[in-house]
VOVOLUM-377714 format. One record per atom (N, C-alpha, C): atom name; residue in three letters; y, x, z. Coordinates in Angstrom, 2 decimals, padded with zeros to 5 digits. Layout:
N
<r atom="CA" type="ALA" Y="Y" X="X" Z="Z"/>
...
This chain:
111
<r atom="N" type="MET" Y="115.15" X="122.00" Z="087.04"/>
<r atom="CA" type="MET" Y="115.85" X="120.82" Z="087.09"/>
<r atom="C" type="MET" Y="117.09" X="120.58" Z="085.63"/>
<r atom="N" type="ASP" Y="117.24" X="119.67" Z="084.95"/>
<r atom="CA" type="ASP" Y="117.83" X="119.31" Z="083.84"/>
<r atom="C" type="ASP" Y="119.15" X="118.92" Z="084.07"/>
<r atom="N" type="GLY" Y="119.85" X="118.74" Z="083.41"/>
<r atom="CA" type="GLY" Y="120.89" X="117.69" Z="083.54"/>
<r atom="C" type="GLY" Y="120.79" X="116.22" Z="083.73"/>
<r atom="N" type="ALA" Y="119.52" X="115.92" Z="082.69"/>
<r atom="CA" type="ALA" Y="118.99" X="114.44" Z="083.11"/>
<r atom="C" type="ALA" Y="118.52" X="113.81" Z="084.31"/>
<r atom="N" type="GLU" Y="117.89" X="115.07" Z="084.66"/>
<r atom="CA" type="GLU" Y="117.17" X="114.95" Z="085.83"/>
<r atom="C" type="GLU" Y="118.21" X="115.20" Z="087.31"/>
<r atom="N" type="LEU" Y="119.08" X="116.17" Z="086.98"/>
<r atom="CA" type="LEU" Y="120.01" X="116.08" Z="088.35"/>
<r atom="C" type="LEU" Y="121.01" X="114.78" Z="088.41"/>
<r atom="N" type="GLN" Y="121.09" X="114.28" Z="087.09"/>
<r atom="CA" type="GLN" Y="121.90" X="113.04" Z="087.16"/>
<r atom="C" type="GLN" Y="121.26" X="111.80" Z="087.85"/>
<r atom="N" type="ALA" Y="120.01" X="111.90" Z="087.72"/>
<r atom="CA" type="ALA" Y="119.29" X="110.98" Z="088.17"/>
<r atom="C" type="ALA" Y="119.28" X="110.60" Z="089.45"/>
<r atom="N" type="THR" Y="118.84" X="111.69" Z="090.26"/>
<r atom="CA" type="THR" Y="118.81" X="111.84" Z="091.82"/>
<r atom="C" type="THR" Y="120.20" X="111.91" Z="092.16"/>
<r atom="N" type="GLN" Y="120.83" X="111.99" Z="091.54"/>
<r atom="CA" type="GLN" Y="122.32" X="111.87" Z="092.30"/>
<r atom="C" type="GLN" Y="122.61" X="110.28" Z="092.36"/>
<r atom="N" type="ILE" Y="122.42" X="109.74" Z="091.29"/>
<r atom="CA" type="ILE" Y="122.81" X="108.06" Z="091.46"/>
<r atom="C" type="ILE" Y="121.72" X="107.52" Z="091.94"/>
<r atom="N" type="ARG" Y="120.50" X="108.06" Z="092.54"/>
<r atom="CA" type="ARG" Y="119.40" X="107.20" Z="092.86"/>
<r atom="C" type="ARG" Y="119.96" X="106.76" Z="094.40"/>
<r atom="N" type="PRO" Y="120.70" X="107.63" Z="095.44"/>
<r atom="CA" type="PRO" Y="121.09" X="106.85" Z="096.54"/>
<r atom="C" type="PRO" Y="122.17" X="105.74" Z="096.10"/>
<r atom="N" type="GLU" Y="122.71" X="105.78" Z="095.19"/>
<r atom="CA" type="GLU" Y="123.97" X="104.78" Z="095.08"/>
<r atom="C" type="GLU" Y="122.87" X="103.39" Z="094.45"/>
<r atom="N" type="LEU" Y="122.12" X="103.34" Z="093.53"/>
<r atom="CA" type="LEU" Y="121.34" X="102.46" Z="093.11"/>
<r atom="C" type="LEU" Y="120.38" X="102.00" Z="094.81"/>
<r atom="N" type="GLU" Y="120.08" X="102.54" Z="095.41"/>
<r atom="CA" type="GLU" Y="119.29" X="102.20" Z="096.35"/>
<r atom="C" type="GLU" Y="120.06" X="101.18" Z="097.53"/>
<r atom="N" type="SER" Y="121.32" X="101.81" Z="097.53"/>
<r atom="CA" type="SER" Y="122.33" X="101.08" Z="098.24"/>
<r atom="C" type="SER" Y="123.04" X="099.50" Z="097.61"/>
<r atom="N" type="ILE" Y="122.94" X="099.91" Z="096.52"/>
<r atom="CA" type="ILE" Y="122.90" X="098.44" Z="095.61"/>
<r atom="C" type="ILE" Y="121.93" X="097.39" Z="095.59"/>
<r atom="N" type="ALA" Y="121.11" X="098.24" Z="095.34"/>
<r atom="CA" type="ALA" Y="119.55" X="097.41" Z="095.70"/>
<r atom="C" type="ALA" Y="119.47" X="096.67" Z="096.87"/>
<r atom="N" type="ALA" Y="119.44" X="097.27" Z="098.31"/>
<r atom="CA" type="ALA" Y="119.37" X="096.98" Z="099.33"/>
<r atom="C" type="ALA" Y="120.33" X="095.85" Z="099.68"/>
<r atom="N" type="LEU" Y="122.05" X="095.83" Z="099.35"/>
<r atom="CA" type="LEU" Y="122.84" X="095.00" Z="099.37"/>
<r atom="C" type="LEU" Y="122.42" X="093.46" Z="098.83"/>
<r atom="N" type="VAL" Y="121.72" X="093.30" Z="097.28"/>
<r atom="CA" type="VAL" Y="121.33" X="092.24" Z="096.50"/>
<r atom="C" type="VAL" Y="120.29" X="091.60" Z="097.66"/>
<r atom="N" type="HIS" Y="119.28" X="092.75" Z="097.82"/>
<r atom="CA" type="HIS" Y="118.32" X="092.11" Z="098.52"/>
<r atom="C" type="HIS" Y="118.93" X="091.51" Z="099.69"/>
<r atom="N" type="THR" Y="119.64" X="091.96" Z="100.55"/>
<r atom="CA" type="THR" Y="120.45" X="090.91" Z="101.72"/>
<r atom="C" type="THR" Y="120.99" X="089.83" Z="101.73"/>
<r atom="N" type="VAL" Y="121.57" X="089.92" Z="100.56"/>
<r atom="CA" type="VAL" Y="122.38" X="088.86" Z="100.03"/>
<r atom="C" type="VAL" Y="121.24" X="087.77" Z="099.60"/>
<r atom="N" type="ALA" Y="120.46" X="088.05" Z="099.12"/>
<r atom="CA" type="ALA" Y="119.52" X="087.10" Z="098.51"/>
<r atom="C" type="ALA" Y="118.48" X="086.56" Z="099.99"/>
<r atom="N" type="GLN" Y="118.10" X="087.47" Z="100.71"/>
<r atom="CA" type="GLN" Y="117.49" X="086.85" Z="101.89"/>
<r atom="C" type="GLN" Y="118.54" X="086.01" Z="103.20"/>
<r atom="N" type="GLN" Y="120.16" X="086.32" Z="102.97"/>
<r atom="CA" type="GLN" Y="120.96" X="085.22" Z="103.67"/>
<r atom="C" type="GLN" Y="120.86" X="083.84" Z="102.81"/>
<r atom="N" type="HIS" Y="120.75" X="083.87" Z="101.74"/>
<r atom="CA" type="HIS" Y="120.84" X="082.43" Z="100.89"/>
<r atom="C" type="HIS" Y="119.39" X="081.72" Z="101.07"/>
<r atom="N" type="ARG" Y="118.37" X="082.63" Z="101.77"/>
<r atom="CA" type="ARG" Y="117.01" X="082.64" Z="101.44"/>
<r atom="C" type="ARG" Y="117.18" X="080.57" Z="101.50"/>
<r atom="N" type="GLY" Y="116.45" X="079.96" Z="100.30"/>
<r atom="CA" type="GLY" Y="116.26" X="078.35" Z="100.89"/>
<r atom="C" type="GLY" Y="117.31" X="077.52" Z="100.25"/>
<r atom="N" type="ASN" Y="118.61" X="078.47" Z="099.59"/>
<r atom="CA" type="ASN" Y="119.78" X="078.07" Z="099.04"/>
<r atom="C" type="ASN" Y="119.86" X="078.02" Z="097.24"/>
<r atom="N" type="SER" Y="119.07" X="077.14" Z="096.60"/>
<r atom="CA" type="SER" Y="118.59" X="077.49" Z="095.08"/>
<r atom="C" type="SER" Y="120.08" X="077.70" Z="094.45"/>
<r atom="N" type="LEU" Y="121.31" X="076.81" Z="094.97"/>
<r atom="CA" type="LEU" Y="122.12" X="077.06" Z="094.07"/>
<r atom="C" type="LEU" Y="123.09" X="078.55" Z="094.43"/>
<r atom="N" type="GLU" Y="122.70" X="078.91" Z="095.25"/>
<r atom="CA" type="GLU" Y="123.33" X="080.28" Z="095.93"/>
<r atom="C" type="GLU" Y="122.44" X="081.23" Z="095.17"/>
<r atom="N" type="LEU" Y="121.51" X="081.38" Z="095.36"/>
<r atom="CA" type="LEU" Y="120.35" X="082.53" Z="094.57"/>
<r atom="C" type="LEU" Y="120.48" X="082.25" Z="092.74"/>
<r atom="N" type="LEU" Y="120.90" X="080.97" Z="092.53"/>
<r atom="CA" type="LEU" Y="120.95" X="080.80" Z="091.31"/>
<r atom="C" type="LEU" Y="122.33" X="081.78" Z="090.54"/>
<r atom="N" type="GLY" Y="123.43" X="081.56" Z="091.56"/>
<r atom="CA" type="GLY" Y="124.54" X="082.28" Z="091.41"/>
<r atom="C" type="GLY" Y="124.23" X="083.82" Z="091.48"/>
<r atom="N" type="LEU" Y="123.23" X="084.06" Z="092.10"/>
<r atom="CA" type="LEU" Y="123.04" X="085.56" Z="092.20"/>
<r atom="C" type="LEU" Y="122.29" X="086.47" Z="091.41"/>
<r atom="N" type="LEU" Y="121.76" X="085.26" Z="090.61"/>
<r atom="CA" type="LEU" Y="120.62" X="085.88" Z="089.57"/>
<r atom="C" type="LEU" Y="121.77" X="085.79" Z="088.35"/>
<r atom="N" type="ARG" Y="122.73" X="084.54" Z="088.19"/>
<r atom="CA" type="ARG" Y="123.76" X="084.35" Z="086.98"/>
<r atom="C" type="ARG" Y="124.55" X="085.98" Z="086.91"/>
<r atom="N" type="LEU" Y="124.79" X="086.11" Z="088.30"/>
<r atom="CA" type="LEU" Y="125.69" X="087.38" Z="088.75"/>
<r atom="C" type="LEU" Y="125.00" X="088.87" Z="088.01"/>
<r atom="N" type="LEU" Y="123.95" X="088.88" Z="088.32"/>
<r atom="CA" type="LEU" Y="123.14" X="089.94" Z="087.90"/>
<r atom="C" type="LEU" Y="122.56" X="090.03" Z="086.26"/>
<r atom="N" type="GLU" Y="122.57" X="089.09" Z="085.84"/>
<r atom="CA" type="GLU" Y="122.34" X="089.06" Z="084.44"/>
<r atom="C" type="GLU" Y="123.69" X="089.07" Z="083.51"/>
<r atom="N" type="SER" Y="124.72" X="088.53" Z="084.34"/>
<r atom="CA" type="SER" Y="126.15" X="089.00" Z="083.53"/>
<r atom="C" type="SER" Y="126.43" X="090.31" Z="083.55"/>
<r atom="N" type="LEU" Y="125.81" X="091.18" Z="085.06"/>
<r atom="CA" type="LEU" Y="126.30" X="092.77" Z="085.04"/>
<r atom="C" type="LEU" Y="125.31" X="092.94" Z="083.90"/>
<r atom="N" type="HIS" Y="123.91" X="092.88" Z="083.77"/>
<r atom="CA" type="HIS" Y="123.02" X="093.37" Z="083.09"/>
<r atom="C" type="HIS" Y="124.08" X="093.55" Z="081.47"/>
<r atom="N" type="GLN" Y="124.14" X="092.45" Z="081.15"/>
<r atom="CA" type="GLN" Y="124.79" X="091.91" Z="080.03"/>
<r atom="C" type="GLN" Y="125.98" X="092.76" Z="079.43"/>
<r atom="N" type="GLU" Y="126.94" X="092.94" Z="080.39"/>
<r atom="CA" type="GLU" Y="128.14" X="093.65" Z="080.24"/>
<r atom="C" type="GLU" Y="128.11" X="095.23" Z="080.45"/>
<r atom="N" type="ILE" Y="126.94" X="095.81" Z="081.42"/>
<r atom="CA" type="ILE" Y="126.55" X="097.16" Z="081.02"/>
<r atom="C" type="ILE" Y="126.07" X="097.47" Z="080.26"/>
<r atom="N" type="ARG" Y="125.01" X="096.98" Z="079.46"/>
<r atom="CA" type="ARG" Y="124.07" X="097.12" Z="078.03"/>
<r atom="C" type="ARG" Y="125.28" X="096.97" Z="077.16"/>
<r atom="N" type="ASP" Y="126.39" X="096.16" Z="076.72"/>
<r atom="CA" type="ASP" Y="127.24" X="095.79" Z="075.75"/>
<r atom="C" type="ASP" Y="128.43" X="096.78" Z="075.73"/>
<r atom="N" type="SER" Y="128.55" X="097.35" Z="076.46"/>
<r atom="CA" type="SER" Y="129.76" X="098.28" Z="077.07"/>
<r atom="C" type="SER" Y="129.31" X="099.72" Z="076.91"/>
<r atom="N" type="LEU" Y="129.60" X="100.15" Z="078.34"/>
<r atom="CA" type="LEU" Y="129.32" X="101.34" Z="078.57"/>
<r atom="C" type="LEU" Y="127.74" X="101.68" Z="078.26"/>
<r atom="N" type="PHE" Y="126.66" X="101.33" Z="078.05"/>
<r atom="CA" type="PHE" Y="125.58" X="101.57" Z="077.58"/>
<r atom="C" type="PHE" Y="125.42" X="102.21" Z="076.33"/>
<r atom="N" type="GLN" Y="125.97" X="101.13" Z="075.15"/>
<r atom="CA" type="GLN" Y="125.77" X="101.17" Z="073.94"/>
<r atom="C" type="GLN" Y="127.34" X="102.39" Z="073.69"/>
<r atom="N" type="GLN" Y="128.13" X="102.80" Z="074.44"/>
<r atom="CA" type="GLN" Y="128.98" X="103.73" Z="074.40"/>
<r atom="C" type="GLN" Y="128.35" X="105.28" Z="074.61"/>
<r atom="N" type="SER" Y="127.52" X="104.96" Z="075.37"/>
<r atom="CA" type="SER" Y="126.54" X="106.49" Z="075.70"/>
<r atom="C" type="SER" Y="125.40" X="106.85" Z="074.77"/>
<r atom="N" type="LEU" Y="125.29" X="105.88" Z="074.37"/>
<r atom="CA" type="LEU" Y="123.70" X="106.44" Z="073.40"/>
<r atom="C" type="LEU" Y="124.01" X="107.76" Z="072.84"/>
<r atom="N" type="PRO" Y="122.58" X="108.53" Z="072.56"/>
<r atom="CA" type="PRO" Y="122.92" X="109.73" Z="072.08"/>
<r atom="C" type="PRO" Y="123.71" X="109.51" Z="070.43"/>
<r atom="N" type="ASP" Y="123.98" X="111.32" Z="070.09"/>
<r atom="CA" type="ASP" Y="124.21" X="111.17" Z="068.96"/>
<r atom="C" type="ASP" Y="123.88" X="112.46" Z="068.31"/>
<r atom="N" type="ASN" Y="122.55" X="112.69" Z="068.80"/>
<r atom="CA" type="ASN" Y="121.46" X="113.68" Z="068.33"/>
<r atom="C" type="ASN" Y="119.64" X="113.70" Z="068.59"/>
<r atom="N" type="ARG" Y="119.46" X="114.14" Z="067.75"/>
<r atom="CA" type="ARG" Y="117.87" X="113.83" Z="067.95"/>
<r atom="C" type="ARG" Y="117.29" X="114.35" Z="069.00"/>
<r atom="N" type="GLN" Y="117.76" X="115.37" Z="069.57"/>
<r atom="CA" type="GLN" Y="117.12" X="115.66" Z="070.48"/>
<r atom="C" type="GLN" Y="117.56" X="115.00" Z="071.78"/>
<r atom="N" type="ALA" Y="118.66" X="114.46" Z="071.81"/>
<r atom="CA" type="ALA" Y="119.26" X="113.71" Z="073.03"/>
<r atom="C" type="ALA" Y="118.58" X="112.03" Z="072.77"/>
<r atom="N" type="LEU" Y="118.35" X="111.83" Z="071.90"/>
<r atom="CA" type="LEU" Y="117.44" X="110.22" Z="071.38"/>
<r atom="C" type="LEU" Y="116.07" X="110.33" Z="071.70"/>
<r atom="N" type="TYR" Y="115.24" X="111.46" Z="071.48"/>
<r atom="CA" type="TYR" Y="114.09" X="112.12" Z="072.11"/>
<r atom="C" type="TYR" Y="113.79" X="111.68" Z="073.47"/>
<r atom="N" type="ALA" Y="114.99" X="112.09" Z="074.04"/>
<r atom="CA" type="ALA" Y="114.98" X="112.40" Z="075.61"/>
<r atom="C" type="ALA" Y="115.34" X="110.99" Z="075.96"/>
<r atom="N" type="LEU" Y="115.77" X="110.35" Z="075.52"/>
<r atom="CA" type="LEU" Y="116.46" X="109.23" Z="076.27"/>
<r atom="C" type="LEU" Y="114.93" X="107.82" Z="075.86"/>
<r atom="N" type="LEU" Y="114.27" X="108.12" Z="074.37"/>
<r atom="CA" type="LEU" Y="113.19" X="107.41" Z="074.21"/>
<r atom="C" type="LEU" Y="112.36" X="107.66" Z="075.28"/>
<r atom="N" type="ARG" Y="112.28" X="109.01" Z="075.28"/>
<r atom="CA" type="ARG" Y="110.77" X="109.34" Z="076.24"/>
<r atom="C" type="ARG" Y="110.73" X="108.98" Z="077.49"/>
<r atom="N" type="ASP" Y="112.09" X="109.09" Z="078.14"/>
<r atom="CA" type="ASP" Y="112.59" X="108.07" Z="079.48"/>
<r atom="C" type="ASP" Y="112.29" X="106.53" Z="079.35"/>
<r atom="N" type="ILE" Y="112.63" X="106.02" Z="078.45"/>
<r atom="CA" type="ILE" Y="112.09" X="104.69" Z="078.90"/>
<r atom="C" type="ILE" Y="110.52" X="104.45" Z="078.13"/>
<r atom="N" type="GLU" Y="110.27" X="105.54" Z="077.73"/>
<r atom="CA" type="GLU" Y="108.48" X="105.21" Z="077.18"/>
<r atom="C" type="GLU" Y="107.64" X="105.51" Z="079.39"/>
<r atom="N" type="LEU" Y="108.49" X="106.72" Z="079.71"/>
<r atom="CA" type="LEU" Y="107.58" X="107.31" Z="080.88"/>
<r atom="C" type="LEU" Y="108.28" X="106.57" Z="081.89"/>
<r atom="N" type="CYS" Y="109.31" X="105.85" Z="082.26"/>
<r atom="CA" type="CYS" Y="109.86" X="105.46" Z="083.14"/>
<r atom="C" type="CYS" Y="110.18" X="103.67" Z="083.30"/>
<r atom="N" type="GLY" Y="109.18" X="103.24" Z="082.64"/>
<r atom="CA" type="GLY" Y="109.03" X="101.29" Z="082.65"/>
<r atom="C" type="GLY" Y="109.54" X="100.65" Z="081.68"/>
<r atom="N" type="GLY" Y="110.18" X="101.73" Z="080.54"/>
<r atom="CA" type="GLY" Y="110.42" X="100.44" Z="079.18"/>
<r atom="C" type="GLY" Y="111.84" X="100.09" Z="079.45"/>
<r atom="N" type="TRP" Y="112.57" X="099.48" Z="078.60"/>
<r atom="CA" type="TRP" Y="113.12" X="098.69" Z="078.39"/>
<r atom="C" type="TRP" Y="113.55" X="097.47" Z="079.54"/>
<r atom="N" type="PRO" Y="114.98" X="097.69" Z="080.51"/>
<r atom="CA" type="PRO" Y="115.30" X="096.65" Z="081.54"/>
<r atom="C" type="PRO" Y="115.61" X="095.43" Z="080.73"/>
<r atom="N" type="TYR" Y="114.61" X="094.54" Z="081.32"/>
<r atom="CA" type="TYR" Y="114.62" X="093.07" Z="080.69"/>
<r atom="C" type="TYR" Y="115.08" X="091.81" Z="082.15"/>
<r atom="N" type="ILE" Y="115.91" X="090.89" Z="081.84"/>
<r atom="CA" type="ILE" Y="115.76" X="090.27" Z="082.95"/>
<r atom="C" type="ILE" Y="115.08" X="089.06" Z="082.28"/>
<r atom="N" type="HIS" Y="113.89" X="088.82" Z="083.35"/>
<r atom="CA" type="HIS" Y="112.86" X="087.32" Z="082.57"/>
<r atom="C" type="HIS" Y="113.88" X="086.44" Z="082.98"/>
<r atom="N" type="ARG" Y="113.79" X="084.98" Z="082.24"/>
<r atom="CA" type="ARG" Y="114.23" X="084.21" Z="082.79"/>
<r atom="C" type="ARG" Y="112.74" X="082.96" Z="082.89"/>
<r atom="N" type="MET" Y="113.21" X="082.07" Z="084.17"/>
<r atom="CA" type="MET" Y="111.91" X="081.58" Z="084.23"/>
<r atom="C" type="MET" Y="111.72" X="080.73" Z="083.30"/>
<r atom="N" type="LYS" Y="110.45" X="079.98" Z="082.94"/>
<r atom="CA" type="LYS" Y="110.36" X="078.98" Z="081.92"/>
<r atom="C" type="LYS" Y="110.69" X="077.75" Z="082.31"/>
<r atom="N" type="LEU" Y="111.33" X="076.78" Z="081.61"/>
<r atom="CA" type="LEU" Y="111.25" X="075.58" Z="081.86"/>
<r atom="C" type="LEU" Y="110.05" X="074.28" Z="082.80"/>
<r atom="N" type="GLN" Y="108.70" X="074.91" Z="082.08"/>
<r atom="CA" type="GLN" Y="107.27" X="074.31" Z="082.79"/>
<r atom="C" type="GLN" Y="107.40" X="075.04" Z="083.86"/>
<r atom="N" type="SER" Y="107.43" X="076.07" Z="084.52"/>
<r atom="CA" type="SER" Y="107.47" X="077.22" Z="085.61"/>
<r atom="C" type="SER" Y="108.70" X="075.93" Z="086.76"/>
<r atom="N" type="PHE" Y="109.52" X="075.96" Z="086.03"/>
<r atom="CA" type="PHE" Y="110.71" X="075.64" Z="087.28"/>
<r atom="C" type="PHE" Y="110.29" X="074.00" Z="087.35"/>
<r atom="N" type="LEU" Y="109.73" X="073.34" Z="086.62"/>
<r atom="CA" type="LEU" Y="109.66" X="072.04" Z="086.63"/>
<r atom="C" type="LEU" Y="108.30" X="071.69" Z="087.60"/>
<r atom="N" type="SER" Y="107.01" X="072.65" Z="087.68"/>
<r atom="CA" type="SER" Y="105.86" X="072.90" Z="088.39"/>
<r atom="C" type="SER" Y="106.23" X="073.08" Z="089.93"/>
<r atom="N" type="ASN" Y="107.45" X="073.54" Z="090.36"/>
<r atom="CA" type="ASN" Y="108.05" X="073.26" Z="091.59"/>
<r atom="C" type="ASN" Y="108.43" X="072.05" Z="092.36"/>
<r atom="N" type="LEU" Y="108.55" X="071.06" Z="091.18"/>
<r atom="CA" type="LEU" Y="109.05" X="069.40" Z="091.95"/>
<r atom="C" type="LEU" Y="107.73" X="069.17" Z="092.19"/>
<r atom="N" type="PRO" Y="107.56" X="068.00" Z="093.87"/>
<r atom="CA" type="PRO" Y="106.93" X="067.48" Z="094.11"/>
<r atom="C" type="PRO" Y="106.86" X="066.18" Z="092.74"/>
<r atom="N" type="ILE" Y="105.38" X="066.10" Z="092.82"/>
<r atom="CA" type="ILE" Y="105.02" X="064.46" Z="091.63"/>
<r atom="C" type="ILE" Y="105.26" X="063.41" Z="092.71"/>
<r atom="N" type="GLU" Y="106.09" X="062.52" Z="092.53"/>
<r atom="CA" type="GLU" Y="106.11" X="061.24" Z="093.83"/>
<r atom="C" type="GLU" Y="106.02" X="059.94" Z="092.35"/>
<r atom="N" type="PRO" Y="105.58" X="059.54" Z="092.75"/>
<r atom="CA" type="PRO" Y="105.10" X="057.89" Z="091.86"/>
<r atom="C" type="PRO" Y="106.27" X="057.34" Z="091.59"/>
<r atom="N" type="PRO" Y="106.76" X="056.66" Z="090.73"/>
<r atom="CA" type="PRO" Y="108.35" X="055.97" Z="090.54"/>
<r atom="C" type="PRO" Y="108.37" X="055.40" Z="091.26"/>
<r atom="N" type="GLU" Y="109.27" X="054.73" Z="092.02"/>
<r atom="CA" type="GLU" Y="109.28" X="053.62" Z="092.42"/>
<r atom="C" type="GLU" Y="109.44" X="052.28" Z="092.02"/>
<r atom="N" type="ALA" Y="108.46" X="051.24" Z="092.31"/>
<r atom="CA" type="ALA" Y="108.79" X="050.07" Z="091.70"/>
<r atom="C" type="ALA" Y="109.98" X="048.91" Z="091.80"/>
<r atom="N" type="GLU" Y="109.96" X="048.86" Z="090.59"/>
<r atom="CA" type="GLU" Y="111.40" X="048.02" Z="090.56"/>
<r atom="C" type="GLU" Y="111.46" X="046.92" Z="091.30"/>
<r atom="N" type="PRO" Y="112.38" X="046.40" Z="092.09"/>
<r atom="CA" type="PRO" Y="112.25" X="045.11" Z="092.75"/>
<r atom="C" type="PRO" Y="112.03" X="044.29" Z="091.54"/>
<r atom="N" type="GLN" Y="111.26" X="042.82" Z="091.80"/>
<r atom="CA" type="GLN" Y="111.02" X="041.84" Z="090.62"/>
<r atom="C" type="GLN" Y="112.20" X="040.76" Z="091.54"/>
<r atom="N" type="GLU" Y="112.86" X="040.40" Z="090.11"/>
<r atom="CA" type="GLU" Y="113.91" X="039.42" Z="090.27"/>
<r atom="C" type="GLU" Y="113.24" X="037.67" Z="090.94"/>
<r atom="N" type="GLU" Y="113.64" X="037.05" Z="091.60"/>
<r atom="CA" type="GLU" Y="112.90" X="036.09" Z="091.70"/>
<r atom="C" type="GLU" Y="113.12" X="034.50" Z="090.92"/>
<r atom="N" type="ALA" Y="112.02" X="034.45" Z="090.34"/>
<r atom="CA" type="ALA" Y="112.35" X="033.16" Z="089.20"/>
<r atom="C" type="ALA" Y="113.50" X="031.99" Z="089.69"/>
<r atom="N" type="ASP" Y="114.16" X="031.67" Z="088.87"/>
<r atom="CA" type="ASP" Y="115.13" X="030.89" Z="089.38"/>
<r atom="C" type="ASP" Y="114.87" X="029.18" Z="089.57"/>
<r atom="N" type="PRO" Y="114.91" X="028.82" Z="090.37"/>
<r atom="CA" type="PRO" Y="113.98" X="027.24" Z="090.67"/>
<r atom="C" type="PRO" Y="114.90" X="026.30" Z="090.07"/>
<r atom="N" type="SER" Y="115.70" X="026.48" Z="089.54"/>
<r atom="CA" type="SER" Y="116.70" X="025.41" Z="089.03"/>
<r atom="C" type="SER" Y="116.20" X="025.76" Z="087.75"/>
<r atom="N" type="PRO" Y="116.22" X="023.74" Z="087.25"/>
<r atom="CA" type="PRO" Y="115.62" X="023.33" Z="085.96"/>
<r atom="C" type="PRO" Y="116.50" X="023.94" Z="084.68"/>
């Protein structure tokens, strides 16, 4: 087992714990779109923060390490990406209701 594999097996329990906690929080707020949206925003923010600071600082500085990183990306599912729901998909969840008829004003009987 090389250093990267050893490190991956050491962090896996921590990642599984984080995933379980996120699932638990999401289930606790099932049906509450505002709370779930807040959770999604937090996850996106964490992704950006880790990517833009810690991950970029850890990028390889030699060809062998770069190859190993690219090979891992290729073999283990590609680049992590947070998919945003398209507006059309979001709107498809809204019930289609006919617009309410506006009350008609009664005609003024005065001349």
